[in-house]
Steps between C-alpha positions, in 0.01 A plus 500: 500500500523638854862602445401700194224685689734582788767620257252730325379636835857567614589670172187718521580604857857592406376694199251694714766577762732632230224716352416637845863598559519679166172683563615604847821646358304676225262647756795634701646666191167653397438623855846656512439668164168646616665613824782659301246690291329622817835604648587685180161674505561598861840645408353708220235633739768607747509221757839431656533136398755329279451214259797278585534119521400491869179698449415293191553181700276629780232604252528165321473292816241707687306652211292813550533503883878492454490799266277685745747417779788635293312825442414529871862438599612756241260753649615448860871455438 
């Protein structure tokens, strides 16, 4: 009986870890997509920023502060 309970607990932990990894990756993709939309909106408004893989990665990892940093760097550089 104890072996069965431990097996179920282990399986549940592994399942939750897998779900957390998938949700983390999904959050990164959604954040990069939102950042890409903000970068595109900035381009259409005349800001000197480009939507390339590096800026999308920065916006995906750092979120809104990353997009703001890209715009600030584009303004000063």
